Structure formats: C-alpha cells, structure tokens
One Martini backbone bead per residue (centre of mass of N, CA, C, O) as a GRO file, in nm:
protein
  444
    1MET     BB    1  -6.656   5.072   3.497
    2GLY     BB    2  -6.795   4.997   3.254
    3ARG     BB    3  -6.756   5.027   2.942
    4LEU     BB    4  -6.574   5.004   2.678
    5ASN     BB    5  -6.300   5.177   2.515
    6ASP     BB    6  -6.038   5.281   2.337
    7LEU     BB    7  -5.886   5.410   2.572
    8LYS     BB    8  -5.894   5.170   2.769
    9ILE     BB    9  -5.757   4.969   2.584
   10LYS     BB   10  -5.486   5.126   2.528
   11SER     BB   11  -5.421   5.165   2.851
   12ALA     BB   12  -5.382   4.871   2.880
   13LYS     BB   13  -5.149   4.696   3.066
   14PRO     BB   14  -4.928   4.467   3.085
   15ARG     BB   15  -4.860   4.173   3.267
   16ASP     BB   16  -4.745   3.887   3.394
   17LYS     BB   17  -5.053   3.835   3.382
   18GLU     BB   18  -5.348   3.766   3.290
   19TYR     BB   19  -5.631   3.986   3.216
   20LEU     BB   20  -5.967   4.119   3.260
   21LEU     BB   21  -6.207   4.309   3.055
   22ALA     BB   22  -6.523   4.425   3.079
   23ASP     BB   23  -6.821   4.494   2.858
   24GLY     BB   24  -7.045   4.287   2.821
   25GLU     BB   25  -7.233   4.017   2.727
   26GLY     BB   26  -6.950   3.831   2.757
   27LEU     BB   27  -6.736   4.049   2.700
   28TYR     BB   28  -6.372   4.034   2.664
   29LEU     BB   29  -6.051   4.153   2.755
   30ARG     BB   30  -5.735   4.015   2.686
   31VAL     BB   31  -5.451   4.076   2.887
   32ARG     BB   32  -5.133   4.019   2.770
   33PRO     BB   33  -4.794   3.998   2.744
   34THR     BB   34  -4.843   3.956   2.408
   35GLY     BB   35  -5.144   4.085   2.419
   36LYS     BB   36  -5.465   4.139   2.262
   37ALA     BB   37  -5.799   3.989   2.324
   38TRP     BB   38  -6.098   3.828   2.249
   39ALA     BB   39  -6.383   3.717   2.463
   40PHE     BB   40  -6.629   3.464   2.520
   41ARG     BB   41  -6.828   3.421   2.810
   42TYR     BB   42  -6.942   3.105   2.954
   43ARG     BB   43  -7.170   2.856   3.070
   44SER     BB   44  -7.128   2.488   3.099
   45GLY     BB   45  -7.263   2.428   3.355
   46THR     BB   46  -6.968   2.410   3.550
   47GLU     BB   47  -6.834   2.541   3.302
   48GLU     BB   48  -6.593   2.763   3.181
   49VAL     BB   49  -6.601   2.952   2.876
   50LYS     BB   50  -6.364   3.045   2.615
   51LEU     BB   51  -6.417   3.246   2.324
   52SER     BB   52  -6.267   3.331   2.050
   53LEU     BB   53  -6.268   3.671   1.862
   54GLY     BB   54  -5.985   3.787   1.851
   55ALA     BB   55  -5.762   4.037   1.782
   56TYR     BB   56  -5.610   4.323   1.905
   57PRO     BB   57  -5.695   4.547   1.639
   58ALA     BB   58  -5.812   4.362   1.413
   59VAL     BB   59  -6.051   4.361   1.627
   60PRO     BB   60  -6.272   4.570   1.699
   61LEU     BB   61  -6.504   4.660   1.921
   62ALA     BB   62  -6.760   4.647   1.743
   63GLU     BB   63  -6.705   4.361   1.628
   64ALA     BB   64  -6.694   4.214   1.899
   65ARG     BB   65  -6.990   4.274   1.980
   66THR     BB   66  -7.122   4.130   1.743
   67LYS     BB   67  -7.005   3.848   1.803
   68ALA     BB   68  -7.124   3.823   2.089
   69ARG     BB   69  -7.425   3.838   2.006
   70ILE     BB   70  -7.424   3.586   1.831
   71GLU     BB   71  -7.342   3.386   2.057
   72ALA     BB   72  -7.578   3.456   2.247
   73GLY     BB   73  -7.803   3.367   2.050
   74LYS     BB   74  -7.722   3.069   2.042
   75LEU     BB   75  -7.762   3.012   2.340
   76ALA     BB   76  -8.067   3.091   2.346
   77ALA     BB   77  -8.121   2.848   2.123
   78GLY     BB   78  -7.938   2.591   2.232
   79ILE     BB   79  -7.646   2.628   2.133
   80ASP     BB   80  -7.330   2.489   2.103
   81VAL     BB   81  -7.076   2.701   2.042
   82ARG     BB   82  -6.825   2.521   2.058
   83LEU     BB   83  -6.921   2.304   1.861
   84ALA     BB   84  -6.982   2.497   1.625
   85ARG     BB   85  -6.691   2.597   1.597
   86ARG     BB   86  -6.559   2.324   1.532
   87GLU     BB   87  -6.727   2.266   1.278
   88GLN     BB   88  -6.637   2.518   1.123
   89ASP     BB   89  -6.333   2.465   1.126
   90GLU     BB   90  -6.349   2.189   0.985
   91LYS     BB   91  -6.476   2.288   0.721
   92ARG     BB   92  -6.248   2.479   0.643
   93ARG     BB   93  -6.027   2.264   0.635
   94VAL     BB   94  -6.157   2.083   0.419
   95GLN     BB   95  -6.179   2.301   0.197
   96ARG     BB   96  -5.864   2.335   0.176
   97LEU     BB   97  -5.868   1.990   0.153
   98ASN     BB   98  -6.048   1.896  -0.139
   99THR     BB   99  -5.854   1.793  -0.333
  100PHE     BB  100  -5.693   1.536  -0.459
  101GLU     BB  101  -5.400   1.637  -0.431
  102LEU     BB  102  -5.407   1.736  -0.137
  103LEU     BB  103  -5.498   1.462  -0.018
  104ALA     BB  104  -5.270   1.290  -0.134
  105ARG     BB  105  -5.037   1.440   0.008
  106ALA     BB  106  -5.140   1.395   0.294
  107TRP     BB  107  -5.143   1.089   0.287
  108HIS     BB  108  -4.847   1.045   0.210
  109ALA     BB  109  -4.720   1.179   0.460
  110GLN     BB  110  -4.860   0.990   0.666
  111ALA     BB  111  -4.770   0.715   0.551
  112GLN     BB  112  -4.464   0.759   0.569
  113LYS     BB  113  -4.472   0.779   0.879
  114ASP     BB  114  -4.641   0.525   0.971
  115ARG     BB  115  -4.485   0.306   0.763
  116GLN     BB  116  -4.190   0.364   0.704
  117TRP     BB  117  -4.087   0.455   0.443
  118SER     BB  118  -3.891   0.472   0.203
  119SER     BB  119  -3.777   0.714   0.000
  120GLY     BB  120  -3.804   0.554  -0.265
  121TYR     BB  121  -4.097   0.457  -0.234
  122ALA     BB  122  -4.233   0.730  -0.184
  123GLN     BB  123  -4.148   0.853  -0.456
  124LYS     BB  124  -4.296   0.647  -0.635
  125VAL     BB  125  -4.586   0.696  -0.542
  126LEU     BB  126  -4.597   1.001  -0.609
  127ARG     BB  127  -4.516   0.982  -0.908
  128HIS     BB  128  -4.760   0.824  -1.006
  129LEU     BB  129  -4.963   1.049  -0.938
  130GLU     BB  130  -4.834   1.284  -1.099
  131VAL     BB  131  -4.853   1.137  -1.383
  132HIS     BB  132  -5.156   0.966  -1.374
  133VAL     BB  133  -5.361   1.185  -1.204
  134PHE     BB  134  -5.329   1.496  -1.156
  135PRO     BB  135  -5.383   1.609  -1.450
  136TRP     BB  136  -5.705   1.515  -1.412
  137LEU     BB  137  -5.777   1.521  -1.071
  138GLY     BB  138  -5.621   1.722  -0.882
  139GLY     BB  139  -5.839   1.987  -0.902
  140LEU     BB  140  -6.064   1.816  -0.783
  141PRO     BB  141  -6.317   1.763  -0.600
  142MET     BB  142  -6.400   1.480  -0.452
  143PRO     BB  143  -6.723   1.478  -0.494
  144SER     BB  144  -6.686   1.529  -0.825
  145ILE     BB  145  -6.577   1.257  -0.880
  146LEU     BB  146  -6.593   1.020  -1.124
  147PRO     BB  147  -6.566   0.696  -1.199
  148THR     BB  148  -6.484   0.735  -1.501
  149GLU     BB  149  -6.233   0.911  -1.440
  150ALA     BB  150  -6.072   0.699  -1.283
  151VAL     BB  151  -6.075   0.476  -1.499
  152ARG     BB  152  -5.922   0.631  -1.720
  153CYS     BB  153  -5.656   0.648  -1.570
  154LEU     BB  154  -5.607   0.338  -1.557
  155HIS     BB  155  -5.632   0.281  -1.873
  156ARG     BB  156  -5.396   0.448  -1.969
  157ILE     BB  157  -5.187   0.264  -1.838
  158LYS     BB  158  -5.268  -0.017  -1.947
  159ASP     BB  159  -5.253   0.062  -2.261
  160ARG     BB  160  -4.924   0.084  -2.228
  161GLY     BB  161  -4.841  -0.201  -2.076
  162THR     BB  162  -4.878  -0.118  -1.741
  163LEU     BB  163  -5.030  -0.296  -1.519
  164GLU     BB  164  -4.871  -0.272  -1.253
  165THR     BB  165  -4.904   0.036  -1.234
  166ALA     BB  166  -5.212   0.043  -1.227
  167LEU     BB  167  -5.238  -0.116  -0.962
  168ARG     BB  168  -5.079   0.085  -0.786
  169VAL     BB  169  -5.257   0.331  -0.837
  170ARG     BB  170  -5.517   0.213  -0.728
  171GLU     BB  171  -5.417   0.171  -0.441
  172ALA     BB  172  -5.363   0.470  -0.386
  173MET     BB  173  -5.653   0.572  -0.443
  174ILE     BB  174  -5.792   0.417  -0.223
  175HIS     BB  175  -5.645   0.565   0.008
  176VAL     BB  176  -5.736   0.853  -0.061
  177PHE     BB  177  -6.042   0.809  -0.035
  178GLN     BB  178  -6.033   0.711   0.259
  179TYR     BB  179  -5.902   0.966   0.370
  180ALA     BB  180  -6.135   1.154   0.293
  181VAL     BB  181  -6.333   1.019   0.486
  182ASP     BB  182  -6.170   1.051   0.754
  183VAL     BB  183  -6.162   1.390   0.716
  184GLY     BB  184  -6.453   1.481   0.572
  185ALA     BB  185  -6.436   1.512   0.235
  186LEU     BB  186  -6.613   1.238   0.232
  187GLU     BB  187  -6.858   1.033   0.180
  188PRO     BB  188  -6.885   0.703   0.215
  189ALA     BB  189  -7.094   0.660  -0.029
  190ALA     BB  190  -6.882   0.810  -0.242
  191ASN     BB  191  -6.691   0.560  -0.227
  192PHE     BB  192  -6.576   0.378  -0.526
  193MET     BB  193  -6.308   0.269  -0.431
  194ASN     BB  194  -6.163  -0.046  -0.536
  195SER     BB  195  -6.037  -0.357  -0.639
  196ARG     BB  196  -6.251  -0.325  -0.905
  197THR     BB  197  -6.168  -0.076  -1.018
  198GLY     BB  198  -6.150  -0.083  -1.380
  199GLY     BB  199  -6.119  -0.392  -1.451
  200LEU     BB  200  -5.859  -0.520  -1.379
  201PRO     BB  201  -5.642  -0.743  -1.415
  202PRO     BB  202  -5.450  -0.953  -1.293
  203PRO     BB  203  -5.146  -1.004  -1.213
  204ARG     BB  204  -4.853  -1.089  -1.355
  205SER     BB  205  -4.653  -1.364  -1.324
  206ARG     BB  206  -4.301  -1.265  -1.300
  207HIS     BB  207  -3.991  -1.367  -1.332
  208TYR     BB  208  -3.678  -1.364  -1.322
  209ALA     BB  209  -3.437  -1.401  -1.528
  210ALA     BB  210  -3.302  -1.742  -1.571
  211ILE     BB  211  -3.047  -1.979  -1.544
  212THR     BB  212  -3.092  -2.361  -1.527
  213ASP     BB  213  -2.857  -2.445  -1.715
  214ALA     BB  214  -2.543  -2.563  -1.710
  215GLY     BB  215  -2.451  -2.500  -2.000
  216GLN     BB  216  -2.541  -2.201  -2.009
  217LEU     BB  217  -2.379  -2.112  -1.764
  218ALA     BB  218  -2.099  -2.177  -1.876
  219GLN     BB  219  -2.112  -1.968  -2.106
  220LEU     BB  220  -2.155  -1.720  -1.930
  221LEU     BB  221  -1.889  -1.740  -1.772
  222ARG     BB  222  -1.710  -1.706  -2.024
  223ASP     BB  223  -1.823  -1.430  -2.107
  224ILE     BB  224  -1.740  -1.281  -1.852
  225GLN     BB  225  -1.433  -1.337  -1.874
  226ALA     BB  226  -1.438  -1.183  -2.174
  227TYR     BB  227  -1.505  -0.919  -2.072
  228ASN     BB  228  -1.407  -0.568  -2.194
  229GLY     BB  229  -1.488  -0.386  -1.986
  230ASN     BB  230  -1.515  -0.280  -1.700
  231ILE     BB  231  -1.357  -0.417  -1.431
  232LEU     BB  232  -1.584  -0.384  -1.215
  233THR     BB  233  -1.804  -0.515  -1.379
  234ARG     BB  234  -1.667  -0.792  -1.411
  235MET     BB  235  -1.645  -0.851  -1.106
  236ALA     BB  236  -1.947  -0.839  -1.049
  237LEU     BB  237  -2.023  -1.068  -1.248
  238ARG     BB  238  -1.856  -1.288  -1.094
  239LEU     BB  239  -1.998  -1.258  -0.806
  240MET     BB  240  -2.304  -1.299  -0.842
  241PRO     BB  241  -2.319  -1.614  -0.892
  242MET     BB  242  -2.146  -1.689  -0.637
  243LEU     BB  243  -2.327  -1.525  -0.406
  244PHE     BB  244  -2.639  -1.469  -0.460
  245GLN     BB  245  -2.723  -1.178  -0.416
  246ARG     BB  246  -2.843  -0.889  -0.415
  247PRO     BB  247  -2.750  -0.635  -0.614
  248GLY     BB  248  -2.762  -0.405  -0.397
  249GLN     BB  249  -2.566  -0.526  -0.195
  250LEU     BB  250  -2.316  -0.514  -0.380
  251ARG     BB  251  -2.331  -0.219  -0.485
  252LEU     BB  252  -2.342  -0.104  -0.161
  253SER     BB  253  -2.082  -0.198  -0.076
  254HIS     BB  254  -1.826  -0.209   0.173
  255TRP     BB  255  -1.520  -0.263   0.301
  256GLU     BB  256  -1.630  -0.271   0.602
  257ASP     BB  257  -1.804  -0.546   0.540
  258PHE     BB  258  -1.523  -0.688   0.510
  259ASP     BB  259  -1.351  -1.009   0.590
  260LEU     BB  260  -1.097  -1.159   0.430
  261ASP     BB  261  -0.961  -1.337   0.646
  262ALA     BB  262  -1.259  -1.462   0.731
  263ALA     BB  263  -1.452  -1.486   0.492
  264MET     BB  264  -1.662  -1.219   0.533
  265TRP     BB  265  -1.997  -1.088   0.486
  266ARG     BB  266  -2.150  -0.791   0.617
  267CYS     BB  267  -2.491  -0.712   0.597
  268PRO     BB  268  -2.656  -0.452   0.653
  269PRO     BB  269  -2.984  -0.374   0.701
  270GLU     BB  270  -2.987  -0.107   0.514
  271LYS     BB  271  -2.905  -0.316   0.253
  272MET     BB  272  -3.167  -0.460   0.274
  273LYS     BB  273  -3.470  -0.639   0.225
  274LEU     BB  274  -3.660  -0.423   0.416
  275ARG     BB  275  -3.822  -0.274   0.632
  276GLU     BB  276  -3.770   0.029   0.761
  277TRP     BB  277  -3.793  -0.052   1.064
  278GLN     BB  278  -3.582  -0.280   1.044
  279LYS     BB  279  -3.340  -0.106   0.962
  280ARG     BB  280  -3.366   0.074   1.240
  281ASP     BB  281  -3.338  -0.172   1.409
  282ALA     BB  282  -3.100  -0.277   1.638
  283ARG     BB  283  -3.202  -0.595   1.634
  284THR     BB  284  -3.120  -0.626   1.350
  285PRO     BB  285  -2.948  -0.838   1.177
  286ALA     BB  286  -2.700  -0.927   1.000
  287HIS     BB  287  -2.596  -1.053   0.694
  288LEU     BB  288  -2.424  -1.350   0.646
  289VAL     BB  289  -2.144  -1.411   0.406
  290PRO     BB  290  -1.978  -1.655   0.297
  291LEU     BB  291  -1.654  -1.684   0.148
  292PRO     BB  292  -1.506  -1.791  -0.102
  293LYS     BB  293  -1.192  -1.803  -0.229
  294GLN     BB  294  -1.268  -1.668  -0.500
  295ALA     BB  295  -1.391  -1.407  -0.380
  296VAL     BB  296  -1.145  -1.313  -0.226
  297ALA     BB  297  -0.963  -1.282  -0.475
  298ILE     BB  298  -1.132  -1.066  -0.618
  299LEU     BB  299  -1.128  -0.855  -0.387
  300ARG     BB  300  -0.815  -0.826  -0.385
  301ASP     BB  301  -0.809  -0.706  -0.675
  302ILE     BB  302  -0.988  -0.449  -0.601
  303LEU     BB  303  -0.856  -0.302  -0.360
  304PRO     BB  304  -0.651  -0.106  -0.518
  305LEU     BB  305  -0.892   0.056  -0.663
  306THR     BB  306  -1.112   0.120  -0.391
  307GLY     BB  307  -0.954   0.103  -0.150
  308PRO     BB  308  -1.009   0.037   0.199
  309GLU     BB  309  -1.265   0.230   0.160
  310GLY     BB  310  -1.580   0.221   0.095
  311PRO     BB  311  -1.678   0.160  -0.201
  312VAL     BB  312  -1.631  -0.105  -0.408
  313PHE     BB  313  -1.843   0.000  -0.640
  314ARG     BB  314  -1.768   0.248  -0.809
  315SER     BB  315  -1.822   0.511  -0.983
  316ILE     BB  316  -1.701   0.638  -1.270
  317SER     BB  317  -1.800   0.938  -1.241
  318ARG     BB  318  -1.867   1.080  -0.966
  319ARG     BB  319  -2.061   1.351  -0.953
  320SER     BB  320  -2.177   1.245  -0.675
  321GLU     BB  321  -2.276   1.113  -0.382
  322ALA     BB  322  -2.523   0.957  -0.510
  323SER     BB  323  -2.309   0.845  -0.758
  324ARG     BB  324  -2.077   0.657  -0.615
  325TYR     BB  325  -2.224   0.423  -0.732
  326MET     BB  326  -2.304   0.183  -0.902
  327SER     BB  327  -2.527   0.123  -1.118
  328ASP     BB  328  -2.830  -0.061  -1.134
  329ASN     BB  329  -2.768  -0.109  -1.468
  330THR     BB  330  -2.484  -0.226  -1.528
  331VAL     BB  331  -2.517  -0.534  -1.537
  332ASN     BB  332  -2.745  -0.548  -1.750
  333ALA     BB  333  -2.590  -0.397  -1.970
  334ALA     BB  334  -2.364  -0.608  -1.993
  335LEU     BB  335  -2.543  -0.845  -2.072
  336ARG     BB  336  -2.643  -0.712  -2.334
  337THR     BB  337  -2.364  -0.680  -2.464
  338MET     BB  338  -2.332  -1.009  -2.461
  339GLY     BB  339  -2.643  -1.102  -2.570
  340TYR     BB  340  -2.851  -1.072  -2.336
  341ASP     BB  341  -3.176  -1.115  -2.225
  342THR     BB  342  -3.318  -0.956  -1.939
  343LYS     BB  343  -3.618  -1.087  -1.987
  344GLU     BB  344  -3.534  -1.402  -2.082
  345ASP     BB  345  -3.246  -1.500  -1.971
  346ILE     BB  346  -3.084  -1.269  -1.783
  347THR     BB  347  -3.038  -1.131  -1.457
  348GLY     BB  348  -2.906  -1.013  -1.179
  349HIS     BB  349  -3.135  -1.144  -0.998
  350GLY     BB  350  -3.129  -1.437  -1.140
  351PHE     BB  351  -2.882  -1.568  -0.988
  352ARG     BB  352  -3.050  -1.677  -0.753
  353ALA     BB  353  -3.210  -1.891  -0.911
  354THR     BB  354  -2.974  -2.039  -1.026
  355ALA     BB  355  -2.849  -2.132  -0.757
  356ARG     BB  356  -3.093  -2.264  -0.621
  357THR     BB  357  -3.133  -2.483  -0.838
  358LEU     BB  358  -2.835  -2.609  -0.874
  359ILE     BB  359  -2.775  -2.679  -0.582
  360ARG     BB  360  -2.998  -2.887  -0.564
  361GLU     BB  361  -2.935  -3.066  -0.821
  362LEU     BB  362  -2.600  -3.092  -0.795
  363LEU     BB  363  -2.560  -3.087  -0.454
  364GLY     BB  364  -2.807  -3.140  -0.242
  365TRP     BB  365  -2.905  -2.913  -0.075
  366ASP     BB  366  -3.070  -2.777   0.164
  367ARG     BB  367  -3.320  -2.555   0.153
  368GLU     BB  368  -3.276  -2.394   0.419
  369VAL     BB  369  -2.985  -2.314   0.362
  370ILE     BB  370  -3.034  -2.155   0.105
  371GLU     BB  371  -3.241  -1.950   0.220
  372ARG     BB  372  -3.044  -1.819   0.421
  373HIS     BB  373  -2.846  -1.721   0.203
  374LEU     BB  374  -3.089  -1.540   0.072
  375ALA     BB  375  -3.246  -1.406   0.321
  376HIS     BB  376  -3.464  -1.608   0.409
  377VAL     BB  377  -3.729  -1.705   0.570
  378SER     BB  378  -3.921  -1.907   0.714
  379ASP     BB  379  -4.225  -2.079   0.586
  380GLU     BB  380  -4.315  -2.146   0.842
  381GLU     BB  381  -4.502  -2.126   1.099
  382LEU     BB  382  -4.349  -1.871   1.268
  383GLY     BB  383  -4.056  -1.875   1.155
  384GLY     BB  384  -3.967  -1.571   1.166
  385SER     BB  385  -3.981  -1.566   1.491
  386TYR     BB  386  -3.833  -1.863   1.584
  387ASP     BB  387  -3.648  -1.915   1.330
  388ARG     BB  388  -3.281  -1.841   1.371
  389ALA     BB  389  -3.130  -2.002   1.185
  390VAL     BB  390  -2.811  -1.981   0.979
  391PHE     BB  391  -2.605  -2.200   0.889
  392LEU     BB  392  -2.301  -2.112   0.860
  393GLU     BB  393  -2.124  -2.365   0.813
  394GLN     BB  394  -2.292  -2.483   0.587
  395ARG     BB  395  -2.268  -2.231   0.401
  396ARG     BB  396  -1.967  -2.232   0.368
  397GLU     BB  397  -1.955  -2.507   0.223
  398MET     BB  398  -2.155  -2.441  -0.003
  399ALA     BB  399  -2.008  -2.196  -0.128
  400GLN     BB  400  -1.757  -2.359  -0.213
  401ALA     BB  401  -1.898  -2.572  -0.387
  402TRP     BB  402  -2.019  -2.368  -0.588
  403ALA     BB  403  -1.758  -2.235  -0.685
  404ASP     BB  404  -1.634  -2.498  -0.792
  405LEU     BB  405  -1.856  -2.551  -0.997
  406LEU     BB  406  -1.811  -2.297  -1.167
  407ASP     BB  407  -1.526  -2.373  -1.251
  408ASP     BB  408  -1.604  -2.631  -1.400
  409LEU     BB  409  -1.791  -2.501  -1.605
  410GLU     BB  410  -1.593  -2.295  -1.729
  411ALA     BB  411  -1.378  -2.535  -1.804
  412GLY     BB  412  -1.573  -2.783  -1.923
  413ARG     BB  413  -1.668  -2.963  -1.708
  414GLU     BB  414  -1.854  -3.224  -1.645
  415VAL     BB  415  -2.185  -3.258  -1.506
  416MET     BB  416  -2.389  -3.416  -1.253
  417PRO     BB  417  -2.651  -3.497  -1.104
  418MET     BB  418  -2.783  -3.589  -0.833
  419PRO     BB  419  -2.935  -3.837  -0.732
  420ARG     BB  420  -3.257  -3.854  -0.643
  421GLU     BB  421  -3.228  -4.028  -0.379
  422VAL     BB  422  -3.013  -3.843  -0.256
  423ARG     BB  423  -3.158  -3.568  -0.278
  424ALA     BB  424  -3.414  -3.645  -0.109
  425GLY     BB  425  -3.226  -3.727   0.159
  426ALA     BB  426  -3.090  -3.465   0.179
  427THR     BB  427  -2.923  -3.294   0.467
  428ALA     BB  428  -2.705  -3.049   0.513
  429ALA     BB  429  -2.716  -3.010   0.830
  430ARG     BB  430  -2.615  -3.348   0.867
  431GLN     BB  431  -2.429  -3.406   0.640
  432PRO     BB  432  -2.166  -3.505   0.500
  433SER     BB  433  -1.967  -3.378   0.258
  434GLU     BB  434  -1.951  -3.629   0.061
  435ALA     BB  435  -2.275  -3.636   0.015
  436ARG     BB  436  -2.249  -3.329  -0.133
  437GLY     BB  437  -2.093  -3.387  -0.366
  438LEU     BB  438  -1.983  -3.368  -0.673
  439GLN     BB  439  -2.070  -3.522  -0.979
  440ARG     BB  440  -1.795  -3.602  -1.158
  441LEU     BB  441  -1.681  -3.574  -1.508
  442ALA     BB  442  -1.412  -3.609  -1.671
  443VAL     BB  443  -1.270  -3.473  -1.943
  444ALA     BB  444  -1.058  -3.604  -2.186
   0.00000   0.00000   0.00000
C-alpha cells in the first residue's frame, strides 16, 4: 500500500472495530470508531507493544514520523521505551504535584478516605495547615524546603501559647513529607520531619475542669436552678450533671432517641465519640442510658416546647439546617454567666468527672458499672473486644441513686461518703441495693 499521506489518512473511514494503517518503521495509524490516533508498534520478547504517540490531527503525520524515529532509536540503543515512557510520565506527574500545598492537599484527601475521618476532624486538620503552614511553605517545592523554615512555622504557633496546635501541625507535616517520599516528590534522605523536629516540649496533660467537692456541687446545682436565661439552656444544665454523658450527645439528641415511658435514652453510634468507621458500621450498638425519674420529668417539661420529633435542644436562632441545634458553646457560656470559670472551675464536659468521682466516693458503685455508663470500654487487655457487658439494670439503679443524691445536695441535706472499708469491698454488679445506699445525715 505504500506509506501514508494526508489524503489516505483523511479518507480512512471508521469501522465497528479498530483497524491499523501502516506507515513504516513501526508507525501505525489506529482508526477507531471514536477517532484516529498514532501508535508505535514493536516487540518486547514475545509481547507486542503499542506505544501511543498522540491523536490525529492534533499530531500531524510529519510529527508522528519524528516521534516514531526517536522511539526506534531508543530501541536500537537497548532502552526499554515503555519503561522510559512510564518514568517520564511519572516525572511530569510529580512535577505538577511538587509544592508543599499541593502535596498536603493530596495527602489530606487520601487520608480522609483511607482513615475515614469525620468531616469535622478533616476540616480541622486542613484548616491548621491553611492557617499555620501554607502562607509560608505552601508554594515551595518540597526538595527546596529547609528544616529551619519548617521549624519557624511550628514555633510561630507555640509562641502564641498554643502548644497543642503546634504538635498537631507537626504531626500533619510529618505525614505530608512522608507522602511526598511515597509519591516520588522527595528523596527519603531529604525528609527531615520527625517527632523531634522543632524541639517542641511534650504536650501538657490538662483535664476538663470539674467540681469534685460535694459542697461546691450543691452550690452549683442551686445556681443552675436559679439561672434565668433561656429555659432550654437551663434544662440542659440540669440534665448534664444528672446524666453525665458527653455534651455533644445531649446537644444533638432527638426526641426519637428517647422512650420516656420506658425511661431510656438510646444514643445512636453516629452521635457518639467513635471513629468514623465505627459510626458507619451497622454492627456498632447504640449506647443505652437509663433515665432517672427526675430526668424523665425534665424531658416531659421540654416536650411541649420542642417535641414530639426532631432536636430536643433546638437552636434559638435556627438560621439554617446546620444551626438547628443548640450551640456547642451554650452550656459553657451559661456557666460563665453564673460566675464559673470554665477553664478552672467546671465545664460542660467536666460533669462526667464530677459524677464519676462522687458516685464512687459517696455511693460506692463499682468502677466498671460507672465506666459503662460513661460509654467507656473495659481497660483490661482485650476488654474492648471481648467484654461486652453493659450492666443495664445496675446502671438504672445507679442513675436513680445519683439523681436522688443531687436532689439531696441541692436541697442542702448533708451527705457523708461511704466508709472506706465498705467502698473498697463494694461491687455494684453483685451487691444488694441497701449496701450501695447513700449515707445520709438529715439536717435538723
């Protein structure tokens, strides 16, 4: 047929299946139902290889012949042209994705998918990088970033008094640098980021502020009762020490989660503090919270205001679907309004520590029962996998005893801790209720 020319190429009509027109020296025109393209064909051992040289007419005949001669010359020199093409494509891809910001965003997208981060956590990680790293390092190629430049980013954060944020940013940067090594954008020897980079001190261990003195708790309960702010805020403040669940669980609760007749609150996994995959796993059980009669009474008072369906603690503003819940700062703001320092005295989350401490000291309940009520797994070896006891009946009795104790404290009745020898030997899972009762001294 001779070599190809423009007339032959233009007159080649597509068929149901692809066919080839030879030009010589390994160059072929691939005529497809969807269009025409150039290919360089050669044999690698027993395998026939087709190497794409571009589409026609974007690549004209003369350019296609030049490309084919170049590939033929590589073959003659003993170069594996397919491998060389892959290496070239990979280099171009890495060059397009070679700045810190581009690699960080690629790592973030992959990590969010692989680790199944919640949207809130993923947004926080990316925001830290956007605020603290991208303005200084974002546009720099990875190999050009100096250790001192990374350290300065970390120390800017630390010097503002936010050591925990600096540590989180360093962790993210470590992952970005390792990702750059994994995708070929950085040589392993050039990766200087590690857990010691920046010389940051270890994180400070700081617990949520909590009241663990019965007298101080009694005053707080009276202050809550006298709180004259929004009624839903006051009801939330009354329930939090009584139920001692995480603030987010109560704030995001729906009426559909409560069975007031059965005095039970069923917290769905998606509203619990769990890894994202656990929230999505159909086998993850809901956390059951037995309700004391006082909590049921409070919820029945709220029912006409926000029930019978949807959020229990609705936002006052309700400007959008996202803001239809009470703000996560509402409870702490109310505590500050009442004169409490949420960093030193008490915070919404601190009610959990308050209850855990005083239930042990004043009521003598077994630690395992309290931990299950807090939605904590067993801390014994393999406990989270094999110990699935929920102590529901014991927790129901404990919840009522705790609510009764709060009533006594609020009313000013004096209470005394359970004697040490009784508390040490008490096991709520098997003791009769009278052995767990509050040691009360009525005030004359």
